[in-house]
C-alpha positions as CSV (number, residue, x, y, z in Angstrom):
1,M,150.1,-86.2,108.8
2,Q,145.9,-86.5,109.7
3,M,144.0,-89.8,107.9
4,R,141.2,-88.6,104.9
5,S,137.6,-90.0,105.4
6,R,137.4,-92.4,103.3
7,R,135.1,-90.5,101.1
8,L,134.0,-90.1,97.7
9,L,136.1,-90.1,94.7
10,V,135.9,-89.3,90.7
11,S,137.9,-92.4,88.9
12,V,138.4,-91.7,85.6
13,G,139.6,-94.7,83.0
14,S,141.3,-98.0,83.8
15,I,144.5,-99.2,83.8
16,G,146.0,-102.7,82.1
17,V,146.4,-105.1,84.3
18,A,149.7,-106.9,81.8
19,A,152.4,-105.9,84.6
20,V,155.4,-107.4,86.2
21,A,155.1,-107.8,89.3
22,A,158.5,-105.4,91.0
23,V,158.2,-108.8,94.3
24,P,157.5,-112.1,93.7
25,F,154.7,-112.9,96.3
26,L,154.4,-115.0,98.5
27,P,151.4,-117.2,100.0
28,R,150.1,-116.9,103.2
29,S,151.3,-120.3,104.4
30,V,154.4,-119.4,103.8
31,A,154.7,-115.9,105.7
32,A,154.8,-116.9,108.8
33,D,155.9,-114.4,111.4
34,D,158.9,-115.1,112.8
35,S,159.0,-112.6,115.9
36,Q,158.7,-115.1,118.5
37,G,160.7,-115.0,122.0
38,S,160.9,-111.4,120.8
39,P,159.6,-109.1,123.8
40,T,156.2,-108.4,123.9
41,T,156.8,-104.0,125.2
42,L,159.5,-102.4,124.5
43,H,161.1,-100.8,127.6
44,G,162.8,-97.4,127.6
45,R,161.9,-93.7,129.0
46,V,159.3,-90.6,128.3
47,L,162.3,-88.5,126.6
48,V,160.8,-85.9,125.5
49,G,157.7,-85.3,127.6
50,S,157.4,-81.0,127.5
51,A,156.6,-79.0,124.9
52,P,158.4,-75.7,124.2
53,P,156.7,-72.6,125.3
54,G,153.2,-72.3,123.1
55,S,153.0,-75.4,121.2
56,K,151.5,-78.6,121.2
57,G,151.0,-81.3,118.7
58,P,154.1,-83.1,117.0
59,D,154.0,-84.9,114.3
60,D,156.8,-86.0,112.4
61,I,160.0,-87.5,112.8
62,S,164.2,-87.6,111.8
63,V,167.7,-86.4,112.8
64,L,170.3,-83.9,111.3
65,S,173.6,-83.1,113.2
66,V,174.5,-80.0,112.1
67,D,177.8,-78.1,113.0
68,G,177.9,-75.1,115.7
69,V,174.1,-76.9,116.7
70,D,174.6,-80.8,117.4
71,R,176.6,-80.3,119.9
72,D,178.4,-83.7,118.8
73,R,175.7,-85.0,119.6
74,P,172.6,-86.4,117.0
75,V,169.6,-84.1,117.5
76,L,166.4,-85.3,117.0
77,W,164.0,-82.5,115.2
78,T,159.9,-82.7,115.5
79,A,157.0,-80.5,114.6
80,Y,154.1,-79.3,116.4
81,Q,151.4,-77.8,114.6
82,N,150.0,-75.8,117.2
83,G,146.6,-76.8,116.1
84,I,146.4,-75.4,112.7
85,N,144.0,-76.4,110.4
86,P,145.2,-78.4,107.3
87,D,144.9,-76.1,104.5
88,G,147.2,-73.2,107.2
89,T,144.2,-71.5,108.9
90,P,144.5,-71.0,112.0
91,G,142.8,-73.6,114.4
92,T,141.0,-71.4,116.9
93,P,139.7,-68.0,116.5
94,G,143.4,-65.9,116.7
95,G,145.5,-69.1,117.1
96,P,148.6,-69.8,115.9
97,T,149.1,-70.0,112.0
98,Q,153.0,-71.3,113.1
99,S,154.7,-74.4,113.3
100,T,157.3,-74.6,116.3
101,V,160.0,-77.0,114.1
102,A,162.2,-78.5,117.4
103,G,165.4,-80.5,117.3
104,Y,166.1,-82.3,121.3
105,D,169.4,-84.3,122.4
106,A,168.4,-87.9,121.2
107,R,170.2,-88.7,124.5
108,T,169.4,-86.5,127.0
109,G,166.1,-84.8,125.7
110,E,167.2,-81.5,125.8
111,L,165.7,-78.7,123.5
112,I,169.3,-77.3,121.8
113,K,166.6,-75.4,119.4
114,T,163.6,-73.4,117.5
115,I,162.2,-72.8,114.4
116,A,158.9,-70.8,113.5
117,V,157.2,-72.2,110.1
118,T,154.7,-70.1,108.5
119,G,151.2,-73.5,107.6
120,K,151.5,-76.2,109.2
121,A,154.2,-78.7,109.1
122,D,152.8,-82.1,107.9
123,G,156.1,-84.2,106.7
124,L,159.4,-83.0,107.9
125,R,162.9,-85.1,106.7
126,A,166.5,-84.1,106.7
127,D,168.3,-83.7,104.1
128,T,171.8,-84.4,104.6
129,A,173.2,-84.3,101.4
130,H,173.0,-80.5,102.2
131,H,172.6,-80.7,105.6
132,R,169.3,-79.1,106.1
133,L,165.7,-79.5,107.0
134,V,163.0,-80.1,104.5
135,V,159.6,-79.1,105.6
136,T,155.7,-79.5,103.6
137,V,152.9,-77.0,104.8
138,N,149.6,-77.9,105.0
139,E,148.5,-80.9,103.2
140,D,145.0,-80.4,102.4
141,A,145.1,-77.2,100.6
142,N,147.7,-74.0,100.3
143,S,150.9,-76.6,100.0
144,T,154.0,-74.8,99.7
145,M,157.8,-76.5,100.6
146,D,160.3,-75.1,103.4
147,V,163.7,-75.5,103.6
148,I,165.6,-74.6,107.2
149,N,169.0,-73.5,107.6
150,V,169.2,-74.6,110.7
151,A,173.1,-73.4,111.3
152,T,170.9,-69.8,111.5
153,G,167.5,-70.6,111.5
154,S,166.4,-69.2,107.9
155,V,163.3,-70.9,106.6
156,T,162.8,-70.3,102.8
157,Q,159.8,-71.1,100.8
158,F,159.2,-72.4,97.5
159,S,156.1,-72.8,95.6
160,Y,154.6,-76.1,94.0
161,S,154.2,-76.2,89.6
162,P,151.9,-77.6,88.8
163,N,150.0,-76.7,91.8
164,P,149.4,-80.3,93.8
165,E,145.8,-78.0,95.0
166,S,142.4,-78.7,92.7
167,A,140.4,-76.3,90.8
168,S,138.2,-77.6,93.9
169,G,140.9,-76.4,96.6
170,N,141.6,-79.8,97.0
171,G,145.1,-81.1,97.8
172,G,148.5,-80.3,98.7
173,T,151.9,-82.2,99.7
174,D,152.8,-84.4,102.9
175,S,155.4,-87.0,104.1
176,I,159.3,-86.4,102.1
177,S,161.7,-88.6,101.3
178,F,165.6,-89.2,99.4
179,W,165.2,-91.7,97.1
180,H,168.5,-92.5,95.0
181,G,169.5,-88.9,95.2
182,E,166.1,-87.0,94.7
183,M,163.9,-85.8,97.0
184,Y,159.5,-87.5,97.1
185,V,156.8,-86.0,98.5
186,S,153.5,-88.0,98.9
187,H,150.2,-85.5,97.3
188,S,147.8,-85.9,100.0
189,N,144.5,-85.3,100.1
190,P,143.7,-85.7,96.3
191,D,140.3,-84.7,95.1
192,A,140.1,-88.2,92.4
193,T,142.0,-91.6,92.0
194,T,143.1,-90.4,89.1
195,Q,146.1,-87.7,90.0
196,A,149.5,-88.7,91.0
197,A,150.6,-90.5,94.8
198,V,153.8,-89.9,94.7
199,Y,156.5,-86.6,93.3
200,R,159.3,-86.1,92.4
201,V,160.9,-82.4,93.3
202,S,163.4,-80.6,91.7
203,L,164.2,-76.8,93.7
204,D,165.0,-73.6,91.3
205,W,166.7,-71.3,94.4
206,S,166.3,-68.7,92.0
207,T,162.8,-68.8,91.2
208,H,162.0,-70.8,94.3
209,I,160.0,-73.1,92.4
210,A,159.7,-76.1,93.8
211,S,159.0,-78.9,90.1
212,L,156.5,-82.1,90.3
213,T,156.4,-84.5,88.5
214,A,154.0,-87.7,88.9
215,L,155.9,-90.6,90.1
216,F,152.7,-93.0,89.9
217,N,148.7,-92.6,90.3
218,D,146.4,-93.2,92.1
219,D,144.9,-95.8,90.2
220,S,148.3,-97.4,88.5
221,S,148.7,-100.5,88.0
222,A,149.8,-103.1,91.4
223,T,150.2,-106.0,92.0
224,D,148.8,-108.0,94.9
225,A,151.7,-108.7,97.8
226,V,149.8,-111.3,98.7
227,T,148.0,-113.5,95.9
228,G,149.8,-111.7,93.2
229,T,147.4,-110.6,90.6
230,T,147.2,-107.2,89.3
231,A,145.0,-104.7,88.9
232,A,144.3,-100.2,89.3
233,L,144.6,-98.7,92.5
234,A,142.4,-96.2,94.1
235,L,143.9,-94.3,96.3
236,M,142.6,-92.0,98.8
237,D,144.6,-91.1,101.2
238,P,148.6,-90.7,100.0
239,D,150.4,-89.8,103.5
240,T,153.5,-91.4,104.6
241,T,156.5,-92.3,102.9
242,A,159.7,-94.5,104.0
243,V,162.8,-95.9,102.0
244,V,162.8,-99.6,103.1
245,P,166.6,-100.0,104.4
246,G,167.9,-103.5,102.8
247,E,167.7,-104.7,106.3
248,T,163.8,-106.3,105.5
249,P,163.2,-109.4,104.4
250,R,161.2,-107.6,101.9
251,F,161.1,-104.5,99.4
252,R,164.8,-103.3,99.6
253,G,165.2,-100.6,98.3
254,Q,162.3,-99.6,97.8
255,L,160.4,-96.5,98.5
256,M,156.8,-97.2,100.4
257,L,154.0,-95.2,100.4
258,I,151.5,-95.7,103.2
259,S,147.5,-94.9,101.6
260,Q,146.3,-94.2,106.0
261,A,142.7,-94.7,105.1
262,D,142.8,-97.2,102.9
263,G,144.9,-99.4,105.2
264,E,147.7,-100.0,102.5
265,M,151.1,-99.6,101.4
266,I,152.1,-99.3,97.8
267,F,156.2,-100.3,97.4
268,A,157.9,-98.0,94.5
269,S,160.6,-100.8,92.8
270,S,162.4,-97.7,91.1
271,P,162.9,-94.7,90.5
272,S,161.8,-94.8,86.5
273,S,159.5,-96.6,85.0
274,P,158.2,-97.9,88.6
275,A,156.8,-101.6,89.1
276,L,154.2,-101.4,92.3
277,T,152.8,-103.5,95.2
278,E,150.7,-103.2,97.2
279,L,149.9,-104.5,100.1
280,K,146.9,-105.3,102.5
281,L,147.0,-104.4,105.7
282,S,145.6,-105.8,108.9
283,D,145.6,-105.9,112.7
284,G,143.0,-107.2,114.3
285,P,141.4,-109.1,116.5
286,T,142.4,-106.5,119.0
287,K,140.6,-104.9,121.8
288,A,138.8,-102.1,119.6
289,F,138.5,-104.4,117.0
290,P,137.6,-108.1,118.3
291,T,136.9,-109.4,114.9
292,G,139.4,-107.9,113.0
293,E,137.6,-105.8,110.2
294,N,139.5,-102.2,111.2
295,L,141.7,-101.5,108.2
296,P,144.7,-100.2,110.0
297,P,145.8,-96.1,109.3
298,L,149.1,-96.4,109.8
299,D,151.1,-93.1,110.6
300,G,154.8,-95.0,112.1
301,F,157.1,-96.9,109.3
302,A,160.7,-97.4,111.0
303,V,163.3,-100.9,110.3
304,A,165.8,-101.7,112.4
305,T,168.5,-101.6,110.6
306,A,170.9,-103.3,113.9
307,D,169.8,-106.1,116.0
308,A,169.7,-103.2,119.0
309,G,169.5,-99.7,118.0
310,T,166.8,-96.9,119.9
311,L,162.6,-96.1,119.0
312,Y,161.9,-93.3,119.1
313,V,158.5,-92.5,119.2
314,V,156.3,-89.5,118.0
315,D,153.6,-88.8,120.3
316,S,151.1,-85.3,119.4
317,K,148.8,-86.0,122.3
318,G,151.8,-87.5,125.2
319,G,153.8,-86.0,127.7
320,N,153.0,-82.8,129.5
321,G,149.4,-81.0,128.9
322,A,148.6,-84.1,126.7
323,N,151.2,-81.5,124.4
324,G,153.0,-84.0,123.4
325,S,155.9,-86.3,123.9
326,I,158.8,-88.1,122.1
327,T,159.6,-91.6,123.5
328,A,163.2,-94.2,124.0
329,L,162.5,-97.8,123.2
330,H,165.2,-100.2,123.3
331,T,164.5,-102.3,120.4
332,G,167.1,-105.6,122.0
333,G,165.5,-108.9,121.7
334,W,164.1,-107.7,117.9
335,D,165.8,-109.0,115.2
336,E,167.8,-106.6,113.2
337,G,165.1,-106.0,109.6
338,T,162.0,-105.3,112.5
339,V,159.5,-103.3,110.8
340,F,157.8,-100.8,113.5
341,V,154.4,-99.7,112.6
342,A,152.7,-96.5,114.8
343,E,148.7,-96.3,114.4
344,P,147.5,-93.2,115.7
345,S,144.0,-92.8,117.8
346,D,141.9,-92.3,114.1
347,N,139.9,-95.5,114.3
348,G,140.3,-95.8,119.0
349,N,143.0,-98.4,117.7
350,Q,146.1,-96.5,118.7
351,L,149.0,-98.9,118.6
352,I,152.3,-99.6,117.6
353,G,153.4,-103.3,116.4
354,T,155.5,-105.1,113.7
355,L,154.5,-105.5,110.5
356,N,155.0,-108.3,108.7
357,L,156.0,-107.1,105.0
358,H,154.8,-110.7,103.7
359,T,150.7,-110.7,105.3
360,G,150.7,-106.7,105.5
361,K,150.0,-108.0,109.7
362,V,150.6,-105.7,112.2
363,T,150.7,-107.1,115.6
364,P,150.6,-105.0,118.5
365,L,153.7,-104.1,121.0
366,G,152.3,-104.0,124.7
367,N,153.4,-100.4,124.7
368,T,150.8,-97.6,125.1
369,F,150.5,-94.3,123.7
370,A,147.6,-91.4,123.3
371,N,148.0,-90.6,119.6
372,P,151.3,-92.5,118.2
373,K,152.2,-90.9,114.8
374,E,155.5,-91.2,113.4
375,L,158.8,-93.4,114.7
376,L,162.4,-93.5,114.0
377,F,164.9,-95.6,114.7
378,V,168.9,-95.3,115.3
379,P,170.6,-98.0,115.8
380,S,173.1,-98.6,119.2
381,G,175.3,-95.7,119.5
382,D,174.4,-93.6,116.7
383,E,172.6,-92.0,119.8
384,Q,175.3,-91.0,122.1
């Protein structure tokens, strides 16, 4: 998942402002951060310090156990992008054109299986209902969706209808979420703010077509999470999606979208005519931005669904040879419902931290990473 520059996009038309807020807003004075007494640095260890041979640059992460593969333990899956360009072309002349999906023992970090997919793998999510992995490739153009049978290693490619790529050659897909029994995917690298931000996806196994239906658009109407005012969005960089667990203090059960270069999150209340809430993010002051002027281009998002567990952090430039790593951090001392986020190095302000869902304030933790990407929380005992 790669942050877009805030390039000029064409915005056509306007949206009325008579929308109902998805949740009541809270003034900043009420929304205090309740993290006092929690550890400012999470302790843990590097679980995966070396990439598979010929691989580099892991991005997304998910967990899926499949009979015959898992050895009766949870398996962490990540996708190494191998320097491939976001349109699927080699990053260097004669370079790789396939990403590496890799599965690791969640307890020991042992490499269990690798599966090659053509193009630059961006979104990766476990489809637990069908015991398979779903991967989006090529976030900027030439985008497709791959469904992986983990047991056999077979990859089935689906083409999109309609094509998320515009006539000018921009547009792809990225992060995947399963919500209310259906699959959703973010529409990355849009040409204009009038396009879809998130699609609902339906797979046709007879034609290998992935049909796309817009859930909401880049210029849909949304209510500000802090002030309660309503206006049209102007999203330029839809990226990470996630379903907000019930343990959070706000937005429970909603679908979350990070618009990365815009420095904000959008929360959709329901799959049918969703009310949208916009949460503007901030993370200053920090060492890189002492006056707090940074719009944090968040990538990773994970919620502690228990009082203790493991937070897995994908660092695309960590580990041996800076080819990527996965670190397992213990979250003891942080309450159930804590929201953890990761900011990659796009603005030179890489960090992991906690997010206040009432104010949008990101508070950095003391842990350091070269380029933290995606996050995954697993409750204590589930990683055994």
